[in-house]
A tleap script that builds the chain and sets N, CA, C and O, in Angstrom:
source leaprc.protein.ff14SB
mol = sequence {
  NMET ILE ASP PHE TYR LEU ASP THR ARG SER
  GLY VAL ALA PRO TYR LEU GLN LEU VAL GLN
  GLN VAL ARG ARG ALA GLN LYS LEU GLY LEU
  LEU ARG GLU GLY ASP GLN LEU PRO THR VAL
  LYS GLU VAL VAL SER LYS ILE ALA ILE ASN
  PRO ASN THR VAL GLN LYS ALA TYR ARG GLU
  LEU GLU HIE GLU GLY LEU VAL GLY ALA ARG
  PRO GLY VAL GLY THR PHE ILE THR GLN THR
  MET SER GLU ALA ASP ILE SER THR HIE ILE
  PRO LEU ARG HIE GLY LEU GLU ARG TRP LEU
  GLU ASP ALA ARG ALA ALA GLY LEU ASP ASP
  GLU SER ILE GLU ALA LEU PHE ARG GLU CYS
  PHE ARG ALA THR SER LYS ALA GLY VAL CALA
}
set mol.1.N position { 13.626 -60.785 74.417 }
set mol.1.CA position { 13.487 -59.134 74.286 }
set mol.1.C position { 15.061 -58.902 74.075 }
set mol.1.O position { 16.108 -59.264 74.613 }
set mol.2.N position { 14.493 -57.778 72.566 }
set mol.2.CA position { 15.895 -57.791 71.814 }
set mol.2.C position { 16.723 -57.099 72.230 }
set mol.2.O position { 16.193 -56.743 73.283 }
set mol.3.N position { 17.845 -56.526 72.190 }
set mol.3.CA position { 18.614 -56.158 72.116 }
set mol.3.C position { 19.263 -54.751 71.688 }
set mol.3.O position { 20.446 -54.525 71.941 }
set mol.4.N position { 18.754 -54.167 71.279 }
set mol.4.CA position { 19.298 -52.648 70.055 }
set mol.4.C position { 20.362 -52.217 70.856 }
set mol.4.O position { 20.485 -52.171 72.080 }
set mol.5.N position { 21.534 -51.734 69.407 }
set mol.5.CA position { 22.810 -51.441 69.345 }
set mol.5.C position { 22.905 -49.945 68.980 }
set mol.5.O position { 21.895 -49.280 69.210 }
set mol.6.N position { 23.823 -49.408 68.521 }
set mol.6.CA position { 23.651 -48.619 67.336 }
set mol.6.C position { 24.803 -49.200 66.844 }
set mol.6.O position { 25.163 -50.249 67.378 }
set mol.7.N position { 25.912 -48.423 65.308 }
set mol.7.CA position { 26.619 -48.962 64.467 }
set mol.7.C position { 26.756 -46.735 64.271 }
set mol.7.O position { 25.872 -45.915 64.021 }
set mol.8.N position { 27.720 -46.619 64.443 }
set mol.8.CA position { 27.602 -44.632 64.418 }
set mol.8.C position { 28.098 -44.838 62.848 }
set mol.8.O position { 27.366 -44.371 61.976 }
set mol.9.N position { 29.005 -45.346 62.558 }
set mol.9.CA position { 29.175 -45.672 61.257 }
set mol.9.C position { 28.408 -45.851 60.584 }
set mol.9.O position { 28.253 -45.029 59.680 }
set mol.10.N position { 27.705 -46.774 60.649 }
set mol.10.CA position { 26.892 -47.231 59.729 }
set mol.10.C position { 26.051 -45.854 58.103 }
set mol.10.O position { 25.779 -46.113 56.931 }
set mol.11.N position { 25.912 -44.336 59.020 }
set mol.11.CA position { 25.738 -43.348 58.064 }
set mol.11.C position { 23.899 -43.310 58.356 }
set mol.11.O position { 23.168 -42.379 58.020 }
set mol.12.N position { 23.509 -44.443 58.981 }
set mol.12.CA position { 21.944 -44.595 59.581 }
set mol.12.C position { 21.217 -44.163 60.258 }
set mol.12.O position { 21.214 -44.740 61.346 }
set mol.13.N position { 20.423 -43.246 60.162 }
set mol.13.CA position { 19.759 -42.746 61.533 }
set mol.13.C position { 20.002 -43.530 62.306 }
set mol.13.O position { 20.355 -44.646 61.924 }
set mol.14.N position { 19.874 -43.144 64.055 }
set mol.14.CA position { 19.512 -44.080 64.850 }
set mol.14.C position { 18.350 -44.470 64.783 }
set mol.14.O position { 18.399 -45.696 64.884 }
set mol.15.N position { 16.581 -43.905 64.588 }
set mol.15.CA position { 16.142 -44.802 65.029 }
set mol.15.C position { 15.981 -45.474 63.647 }
set mol.15.O position { 14.828 -45.901 63.572 }
set mol.16.N position { 16.308 -45.597 63.124 }
set mol.16.CA position { 16.241 -46.285 61.497 }
set mol.16.C position { 16.257 -47.196 62.031 }
set mol.16.O position { 15.279 -47.932 62.162 }
set mol.17.N position { 18.057 -47.520 62.764 }
set mol.17.CA position { 19.013 -48.861 63.615 }
set mol.17.C position { 17.778 -49.400 64.117 }
set mol.17.O position { 17.381 -50.424 63.561 }
set mol.18.N position { 16.966 -48.838 65.219 }
set mol.18.CA position { 15.872 -50.159 65.821 }
set mol.18.C position { 14.520 -50.152 65.226 }
set mol.18.O position { 13.545 -50.775 65.644 }
set mol.19.N position { 14.566 -49.566 64.455 }
set mol.19.CA position { 13.945 -49.995 63.200 }
set mol.19.C position { 13.625 -51.123 62.050 }
set mol.19.O position { 12.669 -51.841 61.756 }
set mol.20.N position { 15.264 -50.827 61.450 }
set mol.20.CA position { 15.712 -52.040 61.212 }
set mol.20.C position { 16.366 -53.219 62.049 }
set mol.20.O position { 16.840 -54.124 61.362 }
set mol.21.N position { 16.418 -53.288 62.782 }
set mol.21.CA position { 17.253 -54.454 63.918 }
set mol.21.C position { 15.632 -55.190 65.014 }
set mol.21.O position { 15.564 -56.259 65.620 }
set mol.22.N position { 14.823 -54.345 64.908 }
set mol.22.CA position { 13.460 -55.017 65.082 }
set mol.22.C position { 12.845 -55.561 63.811 }
set mol.22.O position { 12.223 -56.599 64.036 }
set mol.23.N position { 12.828 -55.196 62.602 }
set mol.23.CA position { 12.688 -55.603 61.411 }
set mol.23.C position { 13.133 -57.203 61.352 }
set mol.23.O position { 12.355 -58.153 61.268 }
set mol.24.N position { 15.041 -57.277 61.439 }
set mol.24.CA position { 15.060 -58.829 60.933 }
set mol.24.C position { 15.770 -59.162 62.442 }
set mol.24.O position { 16.983 -59.308 62.596 }
set mol.25.N position { 14.751 -59.250 63.526 }
set mol.25.CA position { 14.220 -59.367 64.181 }
set mol.25.C position { 13.189 -61.127 64.067 }
set mol.25.O position { 13.258 -62.325 64.341 }
set mol.26.N position { 12.069 -59.769 63.281 }
set mol.26.CA position { 10.967 -60.699 63.379 }
set mol.26.C position { 11.253 -61.585 61.945 }
set mol.26.O position { 10.611 -62.523 61.473 }
set mol.27.N position { 12.616 -60.822 61.395 }
set mol.27.CA position { 11.872 -61.963 60.454 }
set mol.27.C position { 13.394 -63.211 60.538 }
set mol.27.O position { 13.874 -63.741 59.537 }
set mol.28.N position { 13.697 -63.345 61.409 }
set mol.28.CA position { 14.612 -64.251 61.439 }
set mol.28.C position { 14.114 -65.090 63.000 }
set mol.28.O position { 14.784 -65.774 63.773 }
set mol.29.N position { 12.432 -64.620 63.034 }
set mol.29.CA position { 12.007 -65.251 64.107 }
set mol.29.C position { 12.433 -65.333 65.484 }
set mol.29.O position { 12.196 -66.237 66.286 }
set mol.30.N position { 13.267 -63.992 65.699 }
set mol.30.CA position { 12.723 -63.981 67.427 }
set mol.30.C position { 12.438 -62.047 68.053 }
set mol.30.O position { 12.846 -61.119 68.753 }
set mol.31.N position { 11.705 -62.402 67.363 }
set mol.31.CA position { 11.139 -61.602 68.583 }
set mol.31.C position { 9.898 -62.136 67.129 }
set mol.31.O position { 10.094 -62.191 65.915 }
set mol.32.N position { 8.331 -62.533 68.180 }
set mol.32.CA position { 7.303 -62.774 67.600 }
set mol.32.C position { 6.107 -61.932 68.529 }
set mol.32.O position { 6.115 -60.973 69.300 }
set mol.33.N position { 4.957 -62.997 67.912 }
set mol.33.CA position { 4.043 -61.761 68.009 }
set mol.33.C position { 3.394 -61.959 69.560 }
set mol.33.O position { 2.847 -62.948 70.049 }
set mol.34.N position { 3.693 -60.525 70.184 }
set mol.34.CA position { 3.132 -60.761 71.289 }
set mol.34.C position { 4.594 -60.286 72.503 }
set mol.34.O position { 4.425 -59.526 73.457 }
set mol.35.N position { 5.625 -60.789 72.235 }
set mol.35.CA position { 6.763 -60.270 72.682 }
set mol.35.C position { 6.781 -58.548 73.226 }
set mol.35.O position { 6.586 -57.819 72.254 }
set mol.36.N position { 6.881 -58.132 73.916 }
set mol.36.CA position { 7.471 -57.119 74.757 }
set mol.36.C position { 8.241 -56.312 74.274 }
set mol.36.O position { 9.208 -57.071 74.350 }
set mol.37.N position { 8.948 -54.804 73.534 }
set mol.37.CA position { 9.882 -54.792 72.853 }
set mol.37.C position { 10.051 -54.544 74.502 }
set mol.37.O position { 9.437 -54.997 75.468 }
set mol.38.N position { 11.910 -53.000 74.278 }
set mol.38.CA position { 12.366 -52.667 75.819 }
set mol.38.C position { 11.620 -51.639 75.718 }
set mol.38.O position { 11.003 -51.441 74.671 }
set mol.39.N position { 11.496 -50.480 77.160 }
set mol.39.CA position { 10.467 -49.760 77.917 }
set mol.39.C position { 11.899 -48.971 76.559 }
set mol.39.O position { 12.803 -49.527 75.935 }
set mol.40.N position { 11.350 -47.248 76.627 }
set mol.40.CA position { 11.872 -46.072 76.407 }
set mol.40.C position { 13.165 -46.134 76.810 }
set mol.40.O position { 14.236 -46.069 76.206 }
set mol.41.N position { 12.708 -46.342 78.516 }
set mol.41.CA position { 13.924 -45.271 79.390 }
set mol.41.C position { 14.920 -46.702 79.521 }
set mol.41.O position { 16.118 -46.449 79.656 }
set mol.42.N position { 14.495 -48.342 79.492 }
set mol.42.CA position { 15.308 -49.169 79.497 }
set mol.42.C position { 16.141 -48.772 78.091 }
set mol.42.O position { 17.045 -47.992 78.387 }
set mol.43.N position { 16.115 -49.073 76.634 }
set mol.43.CA position { 16.316 -48.185 75.444 }
set mol.43.C position { 17.628 -47.374 75.998 }
set mol.43.O position { 18.845 -47.555 75.952 }
set mol.44.N position { 17.026 -46.698 76.372 }
set mol.44.CA position { 17.843 -45.104 77.010 }
set mol.44.C position { 19.136 -45.731 77.466 }
set mol.44.O position { 20.298 -45.553 77.101 }
set mol.45.N position { 18.595 -46.511 78.367 }
set mol.45.CA position { 19.232 -46.525 79.513 }
set mol.45.C position { 20.798 -47.634 78.981 }
set mol.45.O position { 21.937 -47.829 79.408 }
set mol.46.N position { 20.194 -47.968 78.173 }
set mol.46.CA position { 21.454 -49.282 77.325 }
set mol.46.C position { 22.137 -48.757 76.535 }
set mol.46.O position { 23.359 -48.875 76.616 }
set mol.47.N position { 21.647 -48.155 75.718 }
set mol.47.CA position { 22.743 -47.619 74.477 }
set mol.47.C position { 22.815 -45.854 74.376 }
set mol.47.O position { 23.333 -45.388 73.361 }
set mol.48.N position { 22.309 -44.937 75.401 }
set mol.48.CA position { 22.771 -44.048 75.267 }
set mol.48.C position { 21.973 -42.883 74.589 }
set mol.48.O position { 22.465 -41.907 74.023 }
set mol.49.N position { 20.699 -43.164 74.750 }
set mol.49.CA position { 20.066 -42.759 73.345 }
set mol.49.C position { 19.363 -41.539 73.437 }
set mol.49.O position { 19.100 -41.102 74.557 }
set mol.50.N position { 19.028 -40.940 72.449 }
set mol.50.CA position { 17.532 -39.744 73.450 }
set mol.50.C position { 16.591 -40.295 73.370 }
set mol.50.O position { 16.245 -40.774 72.290 }
set mol.51.N position { 15.916 -40.407 74.387 }
set mol.51.CA position { 14.320 -40.912 74.148 }
set mol.51.C position { 13.664 -40.139 73.082 }
set mol.51.O position { 12.482 -40.260 73.404 }
set mol.52.N position { 13.678 -39.644 72.348 }
set mol.52.CA position { 12.735 -39.428 71.405 }
set mol.52.C position { 12.694 -39.695 69.769 }
set mol.52.O position { 11.702 -39.447 69.084 }
set mol.53.N position { 14.207 -40.363 69.139 }
set mol.53.CA position { 14.618 -40.712 68.868 }
set mol.53.C position { 13.877 -42.320 68.750 }
set mol.53.O position { 13.427 -42.682 67.663 }
set mol.54.N position { 13.796 -43.334 70.120 }
set mol.54.CA position { 12.833 -44.489 70.300 }
set mol.54.C position { 11.811 -44.319 70.348 }
set mol.54.O position { 11.166 -45.230 69.830 }
set mol.55.N position { 10.903 -43.073 70.978 }
set mol.55.CA position { 10.131 -42.981 70.460 }
set mol.55.C position { 9.468 -42.577 68.601 }
set mol.55.O position { 8.449 -42.661 67.917 }
set mol.56.N position { 10.346 -42.301 68.559 }
set mol.56.CA position { 10.322 -42.190 66.799 }
set mol.56.C position { 10.197 -43.373 66.527 }
set mol.56.O position { 9.066 -43.828 66.352 }
set mol.57.N position { 11.524 -44.318 66.402 }
set mol.57.CA position { 11.518 -45.739 66.033 }
set mol.57.C position { 10.160 -46.174 66.290 }
set mol.57.O position { 9.487 -46.496 65.311 }
set mol.58.N position { 9.492 -46.254 67.798 }
set mol.58.CA position { 8.656 -47.227 67.914 }
set mol.58.C position { 7.301 -46.700 67.060 }
set mol.58.O position { 6.649 -47.578 66.496 }
set mol.59.N position { 6.989 -45.734 66.978 }
set mol.59.CA position { 5.882 -44.961 66.123 }
set mol.59.C position { 5.775 -45.124 65.014 }
set mol.59.O position { 4.670 -45.009 64.485 }
set mol.60.N position { 7.282 -45.561 64.052 }
set mol.60.CA position { 6.928 -46.020 62.812 }
set mol.60.C position { 7.398 -47.515 62.754 }
set mol.60.O position { 7.303 -48.098 61.674 }
set mol.61.N position { 7.913 -48.194 63.883 }
set mol.61.CA position { 6.635 -49.826 63.800 }
set mol.61.C position { 5.681 -49.991 63.609 }
set mol.61.O position { 5.397 -50.695 62.640 }
set mol.62.N position { 4.334 -49.262 64.681 }
set mol.62.CA position { 3.153 -48.729 65.120 }
set mol.62.C position { 2.613 -48.643 63.879 }
set mol.62.O position { 1.704 -49.426 63.602 }
set mol.63.N position { 3.090 -47.626 62.841 }
set mol.63.CA position { 2.800 -47.522 61.558 }
set mol.63.C position { 2.920 -47.865 60.599 }
set mol.63.O position { 2.572 -47.176 59.640 }
set mol.64.N position { 3.514 -49.189 60.448 }
set mol.64.CA position { 3.645 -50.109 59.626 }
set mol.64.C position { 2.961 -50.960 60.272 }
set mol.64.O position { 3.099 -52.183 60.283 }
set mol.65.N position { 2.485 -50.551 60.619 }
set mol.65.CA position { 1.409 -52.275 61.595 }
set mol.65.C position { 2.981 -53.365 62.650 }
set mol.65.O position { 2.413 -54.288 63.234 }
set mol.66.N position { 4.301 -53.404 62.892 }
set mol.66.CA position { 4.424 -54.218 63.093 }
set mol.66.C position { 4.115 -54.520 64.869 }
set mol.66.O position { 3.899 -55.572 65.469 }
set mol.67.N position { 4.200 -53.259 65.289 }
set mol.67.CA position { 4.196 -53.024 66.655 }
set mol.67.C position { 2.969 -52.589 66.816 }
set mol.67.O position { 2.177 -52.428 65.887 }
set mol.68.N position { 2.657 -52.303 68.385 }
set mol.68.CA position { 0.929 -52.188 69.188 }
set mol.68.C position { 1.266 -51.310 69.819 }
set mol.68.O position { 1.841 -51.724 70.825 }
set mol.69.N position { 1.195 -49.792 69.752 }
set mol.69.CA position { 1.109 -49.507 71.738 }
set mol.69.C position { 0.399 -49.781 72.469 }
set mol.69.O position { -0.785 -49.689 72.145 }
set mol.70.N position { 0.729 -50.243 73.787 }
set mol.70.CA position { -0.542 -50.485 75.080 }
set mol.70.C position { -0.588 -49.562 75.707 }
set mol.70.O position { 0.602 -49.648 76.009 }
set mol.71.N position { -1.050 -48.278 76.459 }
set mol.71.CA position { -0.474 -47.118 77.414 }
set mol.71.C position { -0.792 -47.704 78.889 }
set mol.71.O position { -1.831 -47.957 79.499 }
set mol.72.N position { 0.458 -47.791 79.147 }
set mol.72.CA position { 1.232 -47.915 80.308 }
set mol.72.C position { 2.105 -49.595 81.150 }
set mol.72.O position { 2.810 -50.051 82.050 }
set mol.73.N position { 1.158 -49.895 79.716 }
set mol.73.CA position { 1.462 -51.309 79.730 }
set mol.73.C position { 3.503 -51.575 79.026 }
set mol.73.O position { 4.515 -51.968 79.605 }
set mol.74.N position { 3.297 -51.210 77.896 }
set mol.74.CA position { 4.522 -51.323 76.883 }
set mol.74.C position { 3.933 -51.085 74.642 }
set mol.74.O position { 3.002 -50.855 73.870 }
set mol.75.N position { 5.126 -51.333 74.734 }
set mol.75.CA position { 4.244 -51.389 72.764 }
set mol.75.C position { 5.486 -53.331 72.512 }
set mol.75.O position { 6.630 -53.691 72.789 }
set mol.76.N position { 4.401 -53.861 71.938 }
set mol.76.CA position { 4.326 -55.039 71.780 }
set mol.76.C position { 4.398 -55.643 70.223 }
set mol.76.O position { 3.898 -54.821 69.455 }
set mol.77.N position { 4.783 -56.609 69.667 }
set mol.77.CA position { 4.763 -57.278 68.312 }
set mol.77.C position { 3.489 -57.428 68.164 }
set mol.77.O position { 2.693 -57.642 69.078 }
set mol.78.N position { 3.090 -57.262 66.320 }
set mol.78.CA position { 1.734 -57.172 66.380 }
set mol.78.C position { 2.042 -58.219 65.223 }
set mol.78.O position { 0.975 -58.175 64.611 }
set mol.79.N position { 2.710 -58.984 64.654 }
set mol.79.CA position { 2.538 -59.303 63.868 }
set mol.79.C position { 3.950 -59.971 63.307 }
set mol.79.O position { 4.702 -59.206 62.703 }
set mol.80.N position { 4.539 -61.987 63.547 }
set mol.80.CA position { 5.200 -62.165 63.034 }
set mol.80.C position { 5.325 -63.263 61.917 }
set mol.80.O position { 4.420 -63.680 61.194 }
set mol.81.N position { 7.013 -63.743 61.939 }
set mol.81.CA position { 6.652 -65.072 60.296 }
set mol.81.C position { 5.691 -66.364 60.586 }
set mol.81.O position { 5.319 -66.460 61.756 }
set mol.82.N position { 5.367 -67.085 59.932 }
set mol.82.CA position { 4.532 -68.094 60.064 }
set mol.82.C position { 5.772 -69.085 60.268 }
set mol.82.O position { 6.866 -68.909 59.730 }
set mol.83.N position { 5.533 -69.888 60.907 }
set mol.83.CA position { 6.954 -71.051 61.836 }
set mol.83.C position { 7.621 -72.367 60.391 }
set mol.83.O position { 8.626 -73.064 60.533 }
set mol.84.N position { 6.759 -72.363 59.202 }
set mol.84.CA position { 6.857 -72.624 57.872 }
set mol.84.C position { 7.897 -71.380 57.534 }
set mol.84.O position { 7.956 -71.539 56.315 }
set mol.85.N position { 8.398 -70.719 57.692 }
set mol.85.CA position { 8.937 -69.855 56.929 }
set mol.85.C position { 10.458 -69.505 57.403 }
set mol.85.O position { 11.483 -69.157 56.817 }
set mol.86.N position { 9.951 -69.877 59.289 }
set mol.86.CA position { 11.869 -69.713 60.215 }
set mol.86.C position { 11.821 -71.263 59.290 }
set mol.86.O position { 12.683 -71.438 58.429 }
set mol.87.N position { 11.371 -71.717 59.398 }
set mol.87.CA position { 11.613 -72.991 59.202 }
set mol.87.C position { 13.129 -73.175 58.307 }
set mol.87.O position { 14.180 -73.794 58.469 }
set mol.88.N position { 12.626 -72.374 57.429 }
set mol.88.CA position { 13.006 -72.048 56.163 }
set mol.88.C position { 14.341 -71.706 56.022 }
set mol.88.O position { 15.035 -71.801 55.010 }
set mol.89.N position { 14.630 -71.318 57.076 }
set mol.89.CA position { 15.898 -70.086 57.635 }
set mol.89.C position { 16.913 -71.425 58.368 }
set mol.89.O position { 18.115 -71.216 58.529 }
set mol.90.N position { 16.333 -72.681 58.746 }
set mol.90.CA position { 17.271 -72.907 59.464 }
set mol.90.C position { 18.579 -73.419 58.402 }
set mol.90.O position { 19.642 -72.999 58.858 }
set mol.91.N position { 18.718 -73.991 57.474 }
set mol.91.CA position { 19.226 -74.615 56.022 }
set mol.91.C position { 20.307 -73.863 56.131 }
set mol.91.O position { 21.484 -74.222 56.121 }
set mol.92.N position { 19.463 -71.867 56.330 }
set mol.92.CA position { 20.745 -70.673 55.424 }
set mol.92.C position { 21.139 -70.736 55.891 }
set mol.92.O position { 22.143 -71.413 55.676 }
set mol.93.N position { 20.948 -70.129 57.232 }
set mol.93.CA position { 21.855 -70.051 58.502 }
set mol.93.C position { 22.498 -70.807 58.878 }
set mol.93.O position { 22.940 -70.561 60.001 }
set mol.94.N position { 22.986 -72.257 58.177 }
set mol.94.CA position { 23.683 -72.503 59.218 }
set mol.94.C position { 24.406 -72.724 57.688 }
set mol.94.O position { 25.284 -73.563 57.483 }
set mol.95.N position { 24.057 -72.134 57.034 }
set mol.95.CA position { 25.443 -72.954 55.363 }
set mol.95.C position { 26.084 -71.275 55.215 }
set mol.95.O position { 27.072 -70.966 54.548 }
set mol.96.N position { 25.452 -70.585 55.813 }
set mol.96.CA position { 25.872 -68.606 56.095 }
set mol.96.C position { 26.871 -69.544 57.997 }
set mol.96.O position { 27.987 -70.063 58.022 }
set mol.97.N position { 26.551 -69.495 58.386 }
set mol.97.CA position { 27.849 -70.198 59.588 }
set mol.97.C position { 28.673 -71.008 59.014 }
set mol.97.O position { 29.631 -71.096 59.781 }
set mol.98.N position { 28.843 -71.625 58.138 }
set mol.98.CA position { 30.302 -72.438 57.198 }
set mol.98.C position { 30.570 -71.252 56.593 }
set mol.98.O position { 31.798 -71.172 56.607 }
set mol.99.N position { 30.275 -70.616 56.247 }
set mol.99.CA position { 30.987 -69.440 55.331 }
set mol.99.C position { 31.919 -68.561 55.818 }
set mol.99.O position { 33.038 -68.167 55.492 }
set mol.100.N position { 31.228 -68.396 56.584 }
set mol.100.CA position { 31.975 -67.391 57.540 }
set mol.100.C position { 32.731 -68.188 58.135 }
set mol.100.O position { 33.779 -67.737 57.673 }
set mol.101.N position { 33.059 -69.015 58.790 }
set mol.101.CA position { 34.347 -70.054 59.156 }
set mol.101.C position { 34.775 -69.914 58.505 }
set mol.101.O position { 35.804 -69.277 58.727 }
set mol.102.N position { 34.528 -70.294 57.101 }
set mol.102.CA position { 35.359 -70.115 55.830 }
set mol.102.C position { 36.531 -69.275 55.991 }
set mol.102.O position { 37.699 -69.476 56.322 }
set mol.103.N position { 35.833 -68.258 55.647 }
set mol.103.CA position { 35.701 -67.404 55.316 }
set mol.103.C position { 37.088 -66.106 56.661 }
set mol.103.O position { 38.010 -65.327 56.421 }
set mol.104.N position { 36.521 -66.519 57.706 }
set mol.104.CA position { 37.607 -66.217 58.345 }
set mol.104.C position { 38.887 -67.296 58.429 }
set mol.104.O position { 39.899 -66.670 58.112 }
set mol.105.N position { 39.164 -68.497 58.698 }
set mol.105.CA position { 40.043 -69.790 58.538 }
set mol.105.C position { 40.997 -68.308 57.452 }
set mol.105.O position { 41.816 -67.413 57.657 }
set mol.106.N position { 40.231 -68.850 56.364 }
set mol.106.CA position { 40.775 -67.903 55.435 }
set mol.106.C position { 41.171 -66.646 55.149 }
set mol.106.O position { 41.496 -66.180 54.057 }
set mol.107.N position { 41.102 -65.950 56.580 }
set mol.107.CA position { 42.663 -64.769 57.188 }
set mol.107.C position { 41.478 -63.679 56.806 }
set mol.107.O position { 42.057 -62.641 56.486 }
set mol.108.N position { 40.074 -63.513 56.716 }
set mol.108.CA position { 39.178 -62.603 56.213 }
set mol.108.C position { 39.246 -61.208 57.574 }
set mol.108.O position { 39.089 -61.693 58.695 }
set mol.109.N position { 39.318 -60.650 57.575 }
set mol.109.CA position { 39.033 -59.627 58.597 }
set mol.109.C position { 36.856 -59.093 58.498 }
set mol.109.O position { 36.229 -58.973 57.446 }
set mol.110.N position { 36.308 -58.913 59.851 }
set mol.110.CA position { 34.797 -59.153 59.502 }
set mol.110.C position { 34.874 -58.009 58.385 }
set mol.110.O position { 34.528 -58.504 57.312 }
set mol.111.N position { 35.295 -56.276 58.215 }
set mol.111.CA position { 35.715 -55.487 57.321 }
set mol.111.C position { 35.490 -56.139 55.667 }
set mol.111.O position { 34.756 -55.826 54.729 }
set mol.112.N position { 36.472 -57.130 55.873 }
set mol.112.CA position { 36.734 -57.895 54.072 }
set mol.112.C position { 36.027 -59.096 53.900 }
set mol.112.O position { 36.076 -59.786 52.882 }
set mol.113.N position { 35.082 -59.442 55.344 }
set mol.113.CA position { 33.671 -60.714 55.171 }
set mol.113.C position { 32.623 -59.665 55.053 }
set mol.113.O position { 31.850 -59.965 54.144 }
set mol.114.N position { 32.306 -58.526 55.647 }
set mol.114.CA position { 31.362 -58.059 54.898 }
set mol.114.C position { 31.196 -56.932 53.276 }
set mol.114.O position { 30.159 -56.656 52.674 }
set mol.115.N position { 32.752 -56.463 52.931 }
set mol.115.CA position { 32.110 -55.978 52.101 }
set mol.115.C position { 31.928 -57.573 50.741 }
set mol.115.O position { 31.271 -57.634 49.701 }
set mol.116.N position { 32.897 -58.684 51.461 }
set mol.116.CA position { 32.957 -59.481 49.803 }
set mol.116.C position { 30.987 -60.234 50.457 }
set mol.116.O position { 30.287 -60.739 49.579 }
set mol.117.N position { 30.690 -60.203 51.238 }
set mol.117.CA position { 29.290 -59.942 50.860 }
set mol.117.C position { 28.214 -59.632 50.557 }
set mol.117.O position { 27.198 -60.198 50.153 }
set mol.118.N position { 28.599 -58.426 50.846 }
set mol.118.CA position { 27.656 -57.246 50.193 }
set mol.118.C position { 28.272 -57.470 47.941 }
set mol.118.O position { 27.613 -57.468 46.901 }
set mol.119.N position { 29.412 -57.583 48.174 }
set mol.119.CA position { 29.418 -57.455 46.354 }
set mol.119.C position { 28.599 -58.546 46.007 }
set mol.119.O position { 27.829 -58.513 45.047 }
set mol.120.N position { 28.720 -59.374 46.649 }
set mol.120.CA position { 28.258 -60.858 46.237 }
set mol.120.C position { 26.849 -60.554 46.134 }
set mol.120.O position { 26.409 -60.648 44.988 }
set mol.121.N position { 25.782 -60.114 47.293 }
set mol.121.CA position { 24.870 -60.129 47.147 }
set mol.121.C position { 24.063 -58.918 46.454 }
set mol.121.O position { 22.843 -58.842 46.310 }
set mol.122.N position { 25.024 -58.015 46.071 }
set mol.122.CA position { 24.568 -56.875 45.098 }
set mol.122.C position { 24.554 -57.193 43.913 }
set mol.122.O position { 23.911 -56.717 42.978 }
set mol.123.N position { 25.415 -58.171 43.957 }
set mol.123.CA position { 25.546 -58.767 41.758 }
set mol.123.C position { 24.040 -60.543 42.022 }
set mol.123.O position { 23.691 -61.175 41.025 }
set mol.124.N position { 23.714 -60.762 42.878 }
set mol.124.CA position { 23.295 -61.857 42.292 }
set mol.124.C position { 21.475 -61.349 42.536 }
set mol.124.O position { 20.398 -61.938 42.440 }
set mol.125.N position { 21.851 -60.147 42.839 }
set mol.125.CA position { 19.956 -58.755 43.035 }
set mol.125.C position { 20.629 -58.137 41.717 }
set mol.125.O position { 21.583 -58.912 41.648 }
set mol.126.N position { 20.738 -57.552 40.976 }
set mol.126.CA position { 21.362 -57.075 40.091 }
set mol.126.C position { 20.657 -58.795 39.153 }
set mol.126.O position { 19.485 -59.152 39.042 }
set mol.127.N position { 21.660 -59.343 38.753 }
set mol.127.CA position { 21.308 -60.048 38.116 }
set mol.127.C position { 20.626 -61.321 37.581 }
set mol.127.O position { 20.877 -62.283 36.855 }
set mol.128.N position { 18.956 -60.469 38.828 }
set mol.128.CA position { 18.581 -61.185 39.237 }
set mol.128.C position { 18.071 -62.689 39.600 }
set mol.128.O position { 16.925 -63.077 39.372 }
set mol.129.N position { 19.349 -63.674 40.349 }
set mol.129.CA position { 19.214 -64.568 40.791 }
set mol.129.C position { 18.091 -64.098 42.702 }
set mol.129.O position { 18.041 -63.162 43.500 }
set mol.130.N position { 17.295 -65.781 42.483 }
set mol.130.CA position { 16.016 -65.595 43.878 }
set mol.130.C position { 17.159 -66.215 44.509 }
set mol.130.O position { 17.127 -66.492 45.708 }
savepdb mol mol.pdb
quit
């Protein structure tokens, strides 16, 4: 099950943060078809968020076709990546983990690492590097 969190410094609306976290978890293969999302009550008790905000996030995910609500039962993942797609992530993840270790060993703090990553990501996206 996914553990939601909120980043109050991100500038992203709380409901969108929840939506993004579900999308990321699906793309990484952490959430699969049939997995149940935490109930609204569970999310509210863990991250102190308004229940309407959680419901808004779940409605958005349902509108996108990523989840389905079963009245009286819960909200469940309806789409997942294929095993082939997920397996391509494994070597990339290991490479990224090694890069992060190298960055920390070089003395970079989390904020500097994120800034460097975002800048490189932005630069390669603009250059059309796939």
